[in-house]
LODRENNU-509280 format. One record per residue: residue in one letter; x, y, z of N, C-alpha, C, CB in turn; residue number from 1. Coordinates in steps of 0.001 Angstrom, whole numbers, padded with zeros to 6 digits. Glycine has a CB too. Example, Ala and Ser with C-alpha at 12.3 -4.5 7.8 and 13.67 -1.06 7.14 Angstrom:
2
node r:A; n_east:013190; n_north:-005690; n_up:007800; ca_east:012300; ca_north:-004500; ca_up:007800; c_east:013200; c_north:-003300; c_up:007800; cb_east:011308; cb_north:-004473; cb_up:009046; k:1 $
node r:S; n_east:012850; n_north:-002250; n_up:007080; ca_east:013670; ca_north:-001060; ca_up:007140; c_east:012900; c_north:000030; c_up:007870; cb_east:014084; cb_north:-000598; cb_up:005725; k:2 $
This chain:
101
node r:X; n_east:015389; n_north:024387; n_up:-028917; ca_east:015835; ca_north:023046; ca_up:-028608; c_east:014632; c_north:022205; c_up:-028190; cb_east:016916; cb_north:023064; cb_up:-027501; k:1 $
node r:X; n_east:014424; n_north:021107; n_up:-028825; ca_east:013304; ca_north:020220; ca_up:-028517; c_east:013664; c_north:019272; c_up:-027383; cb_east:012889; cb_north:019425; cb_up:-029759; k:2 $
node r:X; n_east:012657; n_north:018966; n_up:-026571; ca_east:012855; ca_north:018015; ca_up:-025481; c_east:012834; c_north:016615; c_up:-026050; cb_east:011774; cb_north:018180; cb_up:-024381; k:3 $
node r:X; n_east:013778; n_north:015791; n_up:-025635; ca_east:013811; ca_north:014397; ca_up:-026085; c_east:013906; c_north:013490; c_up:-024870; cb_east:015003; cb_north:014144; cb_up:-027056; k:4 $
node r:X; n_east:013519; n_north:012283; n_up:-025066; ca_east:013520; ca_north:011294; ca_up:-023993; c_east:014395; c_north:010127; c_up:-024411; cb_east:012077; cb_north:010815; cb_up:-023661; k:5 $
node r:X; n_east:015366; n_north:009769; n_up:-023569; ca_east:016276; ca_north:008682; ca_up:-023930; c_east:015714; c_north:007312; c_up:-023591; cb_east:017601; cb_north:008867; cb_up:-023236; k:6 $
node r:X; n_east:014638; n_north:007262; n_up:-022801; ca_east:013946; ca_north:006004; ca_up:-022524; c_east:012529; c_north:006125; c_up:-023059; cb_east:013947; cb_north:005668; cb_up:-020989; k:7 $
node r:X; n_east:011780; n_north:005076; n_up:-022955; ca_east:010413; ca_north:005102; ca_up:-023452; c_east:009625; c_north:006248; c_up:-022816; cb_east:009721; cb_north:003763; cb_up:-023178; k:8 $
node r:X; n_east:008927; n_north:006993; n_up:-023626; ca_east:008128; ca_north:008122; ca_up:-023142; c_east:006649; c_north:007750; c_up:-023046; cb_east:008307; cb_north:009337; cb_up:-024064; k:9 $
node r:X; n_east:006368; n_north:006500; n_up:-022794; ca_east:004985; ca_north:006059; ca_up:-022654; c_east:004339; c_north:006776; c_up:-021481; cb_east:004908; cb_north:004527; cb_up:-022463; k:10 $
node r:X; n_east:003033; n_north:006902; n_up:-021536; ca_east:002280; ca_north:007610; ca_up:-020493; c_east:001954; c_north:006701; c_up:-019316; cb_east:000991; cb_north:008186; cb_up:-021070; k:11 $
node r:X; n_east:002517; n_north:005529; n_up:-019268; ca_east:002259; ca_north:004579; ca_up:-018191; c_east:003476; c_north:003692; c_up:-018001; cb_east:001002; cb_north:003727; cb_up:-018490; k:12 $
node r:X; n_east:003502; n_north:003019; n_up:-016858; ca_east:004587; ca_north:002090; ca_up:-016578; c_east:004138; c_north:000675; c_up:-016899; cb_east:005040; cb_north:002198; cb_up:-015108; k:13 $
node r:X; n_east:005059; n_north:-000144; n_up:-017338; ca_east:004743; ca_north:-001544; ca_up:-017613; c_east:005394; c_north:-002467; c_up:-016590; cb_east:005193; cb_north:-001924; cb_up:-019022; k:14 $
node r:X; n_east:006122; n_north:-001900; n_up:-015633; ca_east:006791; ca_north:-002664; ca_up:-014594; c_east:006042; c_north:-002480; c_up:-013274; cb_east:008274; cb_north:-002229; cb_up:-014456; k:15 $
node r:X; n_east:005758; n_north:-003571; n_up:-012589; ca_east:005043; ca_north:-003485; ca_up:-011307; c_east:005960; c_north:-002917; c_up:-010233; cb_east:004512; cb_north:-004876; cb_up:-010878; k:16 $
node r:X; n_east:005435; n_north:-002097; n_up:-009328; ca_east:006256; ca_north:-001587; ca_up:-008222; c_east:006565; c_north:-002714; c_up:-007230; cb_east:005534; cb_north:-000414; cb_up:-007499; k:17 $
node r:X; n_east:007614; n_north:-002534; n_up:-006421; ca_east:007973; ca_north:-003513; ca_up:-005397; c_east:007047; c_north:-003443; c_up:-004190; cb_east:009408; cb_north:-003303; cb_up:-004954; k:18 $
node r:X; n_east:006357; n_north:-002320; n_up:-004036; ca_east:005475; ca_north:-002100; ca_up:-002889; c_east:004399; c_north:-001122; c_up:-003322; cb_east:006266; cb_north:-001562; cb_up:-001639; k:19 $
node r:X; n_east:003197; n_north:-001349; n_up:-002805; ca_east:002107; ca_north:-000442; ca_up:-003111; c_east:001326; c_north:-000173; c_up:-001828; cb_east:001182; cb_north:-001026; cb_up:-004221; k:20 $
node r:X; n_east:001005; n_north:001091; n_up:-001597; ca_east:000229; ca_north:001493; ca_up:-000428; c_east:-001036; c_north:002178; c_up:-000910; cb_east:001052; cb_north:002430; cb_up:000510; k:21 $
node r:X; n_east:-002156; n_north:001630; n_up:-000513; ca_east:-003461; ca_north:002154; ca_up:-000901; c_east:-004103; c_north:002833; c_up:000301; cb_east:-004376; cb_north:001025; cb_up:-001451; k:22 $
node r:X; n_east:-004543; n_north:004072; n_up:000127; ca_east:-005318; ca_north:004747; ca_up:001167; c_east:-006781; c_north:004516; c_up:000842; cb_east:-004980; cb_north:006287; cb_up:001254; k:23 $
node r:X; n_east:-007499; n_north:003893; n_up:001762; ca_east:-008891; ca_north:003498; ca_up:001531; c_east:-009749; c_north:004726; c_up:001285; cb_east:-009439; cb_north:002693; cb_up:002726; k:24 $
node r:X; n_east:-010525; n_north:004655; n_up:000235; ca_east:-011464; ca_north:005720; ca_up:-000101; c_east:-012764; c_north:005505; c_up:000665; cb_east:-011728; cb_north:005768; cb_up:-001631; k:25 $
node r:X; n_east:-013263; n_north:006538; n_up:001321; ca_east:-014518; ca_north:006359; ca_up:002054; c_east:-015702; c_north:006085; c_up:001127; cb_east:-014804; cb_north:007589; cb_up:002894; k:26 $
node r:X; n_east:-015569; n_north:006437; n_up:-000141; ca_east:-016671; ca_north:006273; ca_up:-001081; c_east:-016832; c_north:004850; c_up:-001601; cb_east:-016480; cb_north:007195; cb_up:-002232; k:27 $
node r:X; n_east:-015736; n_north:004090; n_up:-001647; ca_east:-015821; ca_north:002757; ca_up:-002242; c_east:-014790; c_north:001822; c_up:-001621; cb_east:-015621; cb_north:002833; cb_up:-003763; k:28 $
node r:X; n_east:-015032; n_north:001423; n_up:-000390; ca_east:-014094; ca_north:000581; ca_up:000335; c_east:-013897; c_north:-000778; c_up:-000342; cb_east:-014575; cb_north:000384; cb_up:001759; k:29 $
node r:X; n_east:-014955; n_north:-001323; n_up:-000933; ca_east:-014867; ca_north:-002619; ca_up:-001601; c_east:-013933; c_north:-002595; c_up:-002789; cb_east:-016229; cb_north:-003066; cb_up:-002046; k:30 $
node r:X; n_east:-013960; n_north:-001493; n_up:-003522; ca_east:-013075; ca_north:-001364; ca_up:-004679; c_east:-011621; c_north:-001415; c_up:-004238; cb_east:-013357; cb_north:-000054; cb_up:-005439; k:31 $
node r:X; n_east:-011301; n_north:-000710; n_up:-003162; ca_east:-009927; ca_north:-000666; ca_up:-002684; c_east:-009479; c_north:-002006; c_up:-002104; cb_east:-009776; cb_north:000422; cb_up:-001641; k:32 $
node r:X; n_east:-010352; n_north:-002669; n_up:-001388; ca_east:-009971; ca_north:-003885; ca_up:-000680; c_east:-010078; c_north:-005152; c_up:-001513; cb_east:-010810; cb_north:-004031; cb_up:000531; k:33 $
node r:X; n_east:-010884; n_north:-005146; n_up:-002556; ca_east:-011084; ca_north:-006371; ca_up:-003326; c_east:-010586; c_north:-006210; c_up:-004767; cb_east:-012568; cb_north:-006760; cb_up:-003321; k:34 $
node r:X; n_east:-011236; n_north:-005361; n_up:-005520; ca_east:-010896; ca_north:-005263; ca_up:-006945; c_east:-009468; c_north:-004786; c_up:-007175; cb_east:-011858; cb_north:-004326; cb_up:-007643; k:35 $
node r:X; n_east:-009047; n_north:-003755; n_up:-006465; ca_east:-007689; ca_north:-003259; ca_up:-006657; c_east:-006658; c_north:-004261; c_up:-006143; cb_east:-007511; cb_north:-001915; cb_up:-005953; k:36 $
node r:X; n_east:-006947; n_north:-004902; n_up:-005023; ca_east:-006015; ca_north:-005898; ca_up:-004479; c_east:-005806; c_north:-007027; c_up:-005485; cb_east:-006542; cb_north:-006467; cb_up:-003135; k:37 $
node r:X; n_east:-006871; n_north:-007487; n_up:-006115; ca_east:-006757; ca_north:-008542; ca_up:-007124; c_east:-005927; c_north:-008073; c_up:-008316; cb_east:-008149; cb_north:-008986; cb_up:-007595; k:38 $
node r:X; n_east:-006157; n_north:-006841; n_up:-008744; ca_east:-005390; ca_north:-006279; ca_up:-009860; c_east:-003907; c_north:-006197; c_up:-009520; cb_east:-005920; cb_north:-004888; cb_up:-010228; k:39 $
node r:X; n_east:-003585; n_north:-005731; n_up:-008316; ca_east:-002184; ca_north:-005607; ca_up:-007914; c_east:-001517; c_north:-006976; c_up:-007845; cb_east:-002075; cb_north:-004895; cb_up:-006557; k:40 $
node r:X; n_east:-002225; n_north:-007976; n_up:-007360; ca_east:-001675; ca_north:-009334; ca_up:-007281; c_east:-001389; c_north:-009875; c_up:-008680; cb_east:-002650; cb_north:-010274; cb_up:-006532; k:41 $
node r:X; n_east:-002356; n_north:-009738; n_up:-009577; ca_east:-002165; ca_north:-010204; ca_up:-010960; c_east:-001032; c_north:-009453; c_up:-011656; cb_east:-003462; cb_north:-010040; cb_up:-011760; k:42 $
node r:X; n_east:-000794; n_north:-008212; n_up:-011253; ca_east:000244; ca_north:-007392; ca_up:-011888; c_east:001639; c_north:-007672; c_up:-011347; cb_east:-000076; cb_north:-005930; cb_up:-011705; k:43 $
node r:X; n_east:001739; n_north:-008470; n_up:-010283; ca_east:003043; ca_north:-008847; ca_up:-009763; c_east:003588; c_north:-007977; c_up:-008648; cb_east:003998; cb_north:-008849; cb_up:-010852; k:44 $
node r:X; n_east:002712; n_north:-007211; n_up:-007982; ca_east:003151; ca_north:-006395; ca_up:-006842; c_east:003401; c_north:-007348; c_up:-005666; cb_east:002073; cb_north:-005283; cb_up:-006468; k:45 $
node r:X; n_east:004624; n_north:-007367; n_up:-005084; ca_east:004903; ca_north:-008325; ca_up:-004014; c_east:004414; c_north:-007905; c_up:-002624; cb_east:006363; cb_north:-008565; cb_up:-003952; k:46 $
node r:X; n_east:004300; n_north:-006611; n_up:-002366; ca_east:003861; ca_north:-006120; ca_up:-001055; c_east:002768; c_north:-005088; c_up:-001240; cb_east:005044; cb_north:-005516; cb_up:-000260; k:47 $
node r:X; n_east:001727; n_north:-005208; n_up:-000420; ca_east:000554; ca_north:-004335; ca_up:-000530; c_east:000117; c_north:-003928; c_up:000867; cb_east:-000613; cb_north:-005042; cb_up:-001291; k:48 $
node r:X; n_east:000076; n_north:-002632; n_up:001106; ca_east:-000409; ca_north:-002101; ca_up:002382; c_east:-001723; c_north:-001385; c_up:002134; cb_east:000635; cb_north:-001141; cb_up:003036; k:49 $
node r:X; n_east:-002634; n_north:-001481; n_up:003092; ca_east:-003887; ca_north:-000744; ca_up:003045; c_east:-003936; c_north:000158; c_up:004282; cb_east:-005129; cb_north:-001719; cb_up:002987; k:50 $
node r:X; n_east:-004001; n_north:001457; n_up:004048; ca_east:-004105; ca_north:002430; ca_up:005132; c_east:-005555; c_north:002909; c_up:005164; cb_east:-003097; cb_north:003638; cb_up:004937; k:51 $
node r:X; n_east:-006186; n_north:002758; n_up:006319; ca_east:-007592; ca_north:003150; ca_up:006470; c_east:-007688; c_north:004287; c_up:007485; cb_east:-008470; cb_north:001934; cb_up:006918; k:52 $
node r:X; n_east:-007799; n_north:005528; n_up:007007; ca_east:-007871; ca_north:006667; ca_up:007925; c_east:-009098; c_north:006624; c_up:008844; cb_east:-007880; cb_north:007954; cb_up:007133; k:53 $
node r:X; n_east:-010212; n_north:006102; n_up:008373; ca_east:-011419; ca_north:006051; ca_up:009198; c_east:-011242; c_north:005101; c_up:010381; cb_east:-012622; cb_north:005617; cb_up:008354; k:54 $
node r:X; n_east:-010585; n_north:003968; n_up:010155; ca_east:-010337; ca_north:002989; ca_up:011216; c_east:-008993; c_north:003206; c_up:011907; cb_east:-010395; cb_north:001584; cb_up:010647; k:55 $
node r:X; n_east:-008164; n_north:004112; n_up:011348; ca_east:-006824; ca_north:004400; ca_up:011871; c_east:-005974; c_north:003132; c_up:011924; cb_east:-006918; cb_north:005031; cb_up:013272; k:56 $
node r:X; n_east:-005998; n_north:002394; n_up:010814; ca_east:-005268; ca_north:001125; ca_up:010748; c_east:-004395; c_north:001035; c_up:009502; cb_east:-006244; cb_north:-000044; cb_up:010778; k:57 $
node r:X; n_east:-003408; n_north:000155; n_up:009605; ca_east:-002616; ca_north:-000284; ca_up:008459; c_east:-002707; c_north:-001798; c_up:008438; cb_east:-001111; cb_north:000214; cb_up:008542; k:58 $
node r:X; n_east:-002989; n_north:-002358; n_up:007271; ca_east:-002915; ca_north:-003794; ca_up:007062; c_east:-001840; c_north:-004019; c_up:006013; cb_east:-004304; cb_north:-004402; cb_up:006619; k:59 $
node r:X; n_east:-001064; n_north:-005068; n_up:006178; ca_east:-000003; ca_north:-005371; ca_up:005226; c_east:-000151; c_north:-006796; c_up:004718; cb_east:001380; cb_north:-005169; cb_up:005867; k:60 $
node r:X; n_east:000155; n_north:-006954; n_up:003429; ca_east:000042; ca_north:-008246; ca_up:002770; c_east:001283; c_north:-008499; c_up:001933; cb_east:-001227; cb_north:-008311; cb_up:001898; k:61 $
node r:X; n_east:001611; n_north:-009776; n_up:001778; ca_east:002708; ca_north:-010193; ca_up:000901; c_east:002161; c_north:-011215; c_up:-000081; cb_east:003910; cb_north:-010785; cb_up:001719; k:62 $
node r:X; n_east:002531; n_north:-011075; n_up:-001352; ca_east:002089; ca_north:-012026; ca_up:-002359; c_east:002857; c_north:-013339; c_up:-002184; cb_east:002290; cb_north:-011450; cb_up:-003790; k:63 $
node r:X; n_east:002124; n_north:-014437; n_up:-002219; ca_east:002740; ca_north:-015754; ca_up:-002095; c_east:001877; c_north:-016775; c_up:-002831; cb_east:002917; cb_north:-016151; cb_up:-000598; k:64 $
node r:X; n_east:002451; n_north:-017413; n_up:-003810; ca_east:001785; ca_north:-018471; ca_up:-004566; c_east:000408; c_north:-018052; c_up:-005085; cb_east:001646; cb_north:-019704; cb_up:-003703; k:65 $
node r:X; n_east:000339; n_north:-016842; n_up:-005635; ca_east:-000883; ca_north:-016374; ca_up:-006275; c_east:-001966; c_north:-015872; c_up:-005350; cb_east:-001430; cb_north:-017442; cb_up:-007077; k:66 $
node r:X; n_east:-001614; n_north:-015583; n_up:-004106; ca_east:-002614; ca_north:-015038; ca_up:-003179; c_east:-001923; c_north:-014076; c_up:-002224; cb_east:-003338; cb_north:-016179; cb_up:-002388; k:67 $
node r:X; n_east:-002724; n_north:-013243; n_up:-001569; ca_east:-002190; ca_north:-012328; ca_up:-000566; c_east:-002160; c_north:-013030; c_up:000778; cb_east:-003030; cb_north:-011028; cb_up:-000489; k:68 $
node r:X; n_east:-001022; n_north:-012960; n_up:001451; ca_east:-000875; ca_north:-013470; ca_up:002808; c_east:-000809; c_north:-012261; c_up:003733; cb_east:000404; cb_north:-014387; cb_up:002955; k:69 $
node r:X; n_east:-001690; n_north:-012222; n_up:004695; ca_east:-001761; ca_north:-011075; ca_up:005620; c_east:-000601; c_north:-011136; c_up:006606; cb_east:-003121; cb_north:-011056; cb_up:006384; k:70 $
node r:X; n_east:000200; n_north:-010076; n_up:006605; ca_east:001323; ca_north:-009988; ca_up:007525; c_east:000903; c_north:-009457; c_up:008887; cb_east:002402; cb_north:-009108; cb_up:006943; k:71 $
node r:X; n_east:-000195; n_north:-008713; n_up:008922; ca_east:-000698; ca_north:-008187; ca_up:010181; c_east:-001490; c_north:-006922; c_up:009984; cb_east:000432; cb_north:-007932; cb_up:011131; k:72 $
node r:X; n_east:-002010; n_north:-006416; n_up:011098; ca_east:-002753; ca_north:-005158; ca_up:011112; c_east:-002343; c_north:-004403; c_up:012361; cb_east:-004305; cb_north:-005395; cb_up:011073; k:73 $
node r:X; n_east:-002246; n_north:-003084; n_up:012234; ca_east:-001762; ca_north:-002253; ca_up:013331; c_east:-002589; c_north:-000984; c_up:013417; cb_east:-000270; cb_north:-001914; cb_up:013150; k:74 $
node r:X; n_east:-002610; n_north:-000389; n_up:014618; ca_east:-003379; ca_north:000824; ca_up:014854; c_east:-002626; c_north:001737; c_up:015814; cb_east:-004775; cb_north:000485; cb_up:015410; k:75 $
node r:X; n_east:-003308; n_north:002777; n_up:016294; ca_east:-002698; ca_north:003728; ca_up:017226; c_east:-001962; c_north:003006; c_up:018352; cb_east:-003767; cb_north:004660; cb_up:017811; k:76 $
node r:X; n_east:-000791; n_north:003508; n_up:018694; ca_east:-000003; ca_north:002916; ca_up:019764; c_east:000940; c_north:001829; c_up:019304; cb_east:-000902; cb_north:002368; cb_up:020795; k:77 $
node r:X; n_east:000733; n_north:001323; n_up:018088; ca_east:001609; ca_north:000284; ca_up:017552; c_east:002797; c_north:000917; c_up:016828; cb_east:000829; cb_north:-000646; cb_up:016596; k:78 $
node r:X; n_east:003938; n_north:000251; n_up:016910; ca_east:005142; ca_north:000699; ca_up:016194; c_east:005770; c_north:-000507; c_up:015495; cb_east:006171; cb_north:001377; cb_up:017175; k:79 $
node r:X; n_east:005097; n_north:-000996; n_up:014456; ca_east:005576; ca_north:-002212; ca_up:013794; c_east:006752; c_north:-001953; c_up:012852; cb_east:004446; cb_north:-002851; cb_up:013021; k:80 $
node r:X; n_east:007386; n_north:-003039; n_up:012484; ca_east:008368; ca_north:-003079; ca_up:011398; c_east:007715; c_north:-003964; c_up:010330; cb_east:009815; cb_north:-003647; cb_up:011880; k:81 $
node r:X; n_east:007333; n_north:-003349; n_up:009230; ca_east:006503; ca_north:-004033; ca_up:008235; c_east:007290; c_north:-004198; c_up:006937; cb_east:005184; cb_north:-003249; cb_up:007978; k:82 $
node r:X; n_east:007357; n_north:-005431; n_up:006446; ca_east:008020; ca_north:-005701; ca_up:005166; c_east:007303; c_north:-004931; c_up:004066; cb_east:008037; cb_north:-007232; cb_up:004848; k:83 $
node r:X; n_east:008008; n_north:-004402; n_up:003103; ca_east:009427; ca_north:-004558; ca_up:002831; c_east:010313; c_north:-003518; c_up:003504; cb_east:009650; cb_north:-004513; cb_up:001372; k:84 $
node r:X; n_east:009756; n_north:-002728; n_up:004407; ca_east:010514; ca_north:-001678; ca_up:005083; c_east:010744; c_north:-002034; c_up:006548; cb_east:009786; cb_north:-000332; cb_up:004973; k:85 $
node r:X; n_east:010981; n_north:-003307; n_up:006833; ca_east:011086; ca_north:-003756; ca_up:008207; c_east:012352; c_north:-003302; c_up:008924; cb_east:011011; cb_north:-005226; cb_up:008242; k:86 $
node r:X; n_east:013226; n_north:-002592; n_up:008253; ca_east:014392; ca_north:-001998; ca_up:008910; c_east:014002; c_north:-000712; c_up:009649; cb_east:015502; cb_north:-001705; cb_up:007874; k:87 $
node r:X; n_east:012772; n_north:-000246; n_up:009396; ca_east:012298; ca_north:001017; ca_up:009969; c_east:011085; c_north:000745; c_up:010860; cb_east:011936; cb_north:002039; cb_up:008844; k:88 $
node r:X; n_east:011104; n_north:001312; n_up:012072; ca_east:009953; ca_north:001220; ca_up:012959; c_east:008965; c_north:002324; c_up:012599; cb_east:010385; cb_north:001325; cb_up:014452; k:89 $
node r:X; n_east:007705; n_north:001971; n_up:012411; ca_east:006685; ca_north:002905; ca_up:011959; c_east:005741; c_north:003254; c_up:013109; cb_east:005899; cb_north:002314; cb_up:010774; k:90 $
node r:X; n_east:005590; n_north:004534; n_up:013405; ca_east:004630; ca_north:004998; ca_up:014408; c_east:003279; c_north:005182; c_up:013717; cb_east:005111; cb_north:006338; cb_up:015089; k:91 $
node r:X; n_east:002392; n_north:004214; n_up:013888; ca_east:001117; ca_north:004218; ca_up:013172; c_east:000299; c_north:005471; c_up:013497; cb_east:000312; cb_north:002959; cb_up:013518; k:92 $
node r:X; n_east:000240; n_north:005871; n_up:014741; ca_east:-000546; ca_north:007048; ca_up:015126; c_east:-000085; c_north:008296; c_up:014397; cb_east:-000462; cb_north:007274; cb_up:016628; k:93 $
node r:X; n_east:001192; n_north:008360; n_up:014061; ca_east:001742; ca_north:009514; ca_up:013368; c_east:001264; c_north:009671; c_up:011943; cb_east:003209; cb_north:009436; cb_up:013373; k:94 $
node r:X; n_east:000604; n_north:008664; n_up:011411; ca_east:000085; ca_north:008730; ca_up:010040; c_east:-001247; c_north:009456; c_up:009947; cb_east:-000066; cb_north:007339; cb_up:009480; k:95 $
node r:X; n_east:-001913; n_north:009632; n_up:011086; ca_east:-003267; ca_north:010160; ca_up:011093; c_east:-003350; c_north:011462; c_up:011873; cb_east:-004228; cb_north:009141; cb_up:011676; k:96 $
node r:X; n_east:-004408; n_north:012221; n_up:011624; ca_east:-004663; ca_north:013413; ca_up:012425; c_east:-004820; c_north:013010; c_up:013880; cb_east:-005921; cb_north:014165; cb_up:011925; k:97 $
node r:X; n_east:-004399; n_north:013873; n_up:014794; ca_east:-004567; ca_north:013551; ca_up:016226; c_east:-006050; c_north:013380; c_up:016578; cb_east:-003939; cb_north:014664; cb_up:017109; k:98 $
node r:X; n_east:-006318; n_north:012494; n_up:017526; ca_east:-007682; ca_north:012317; ca_up:018003; c_east:-008089; c_north:013542; c_up:018825; cb_east:-007811; cb_north:011013; cb_up:018846; k:99 $
node r:X; n_east:-009376; n_north:013930; n_up:018781; ca_east:-009820; ca_north:015073; ca_up:019585; c_east:-009637; c_north:014784; c_up:021069; cb_east:-011295; cb_north:015408; cb_up:019286; k:100 $
node r:X; n_east:-009301; n_north:015826; n_up:021802; ca_east:-009065; ca_north:015682; ca_up:023242; c_east:-010355; c_north:015559; c_up:024021; cb_east:-008271; cb_north:016857; cb_up:023763; k:101 $
């Protein structure tokens, strides 16, 4: 029996996600913060989060009129509600390895 696909079996998606979370690469921070952000905006992604393990931060952005609007930035000790998941309180410190004692 051969495997068949009832929808397009393309190797990529042509629909932009509703939310995108980028974990900053220590090797190329500029690529993650500038080039990729521009690509995601042009592609129609409405919400973009940047998680930076080195700085232990989350930054969130919302697309508006062709640009990113910064919703805020949070770090250890913060428990924000961030769009598009603002129904859920997020413990930022819980995203990262514990700090050394």
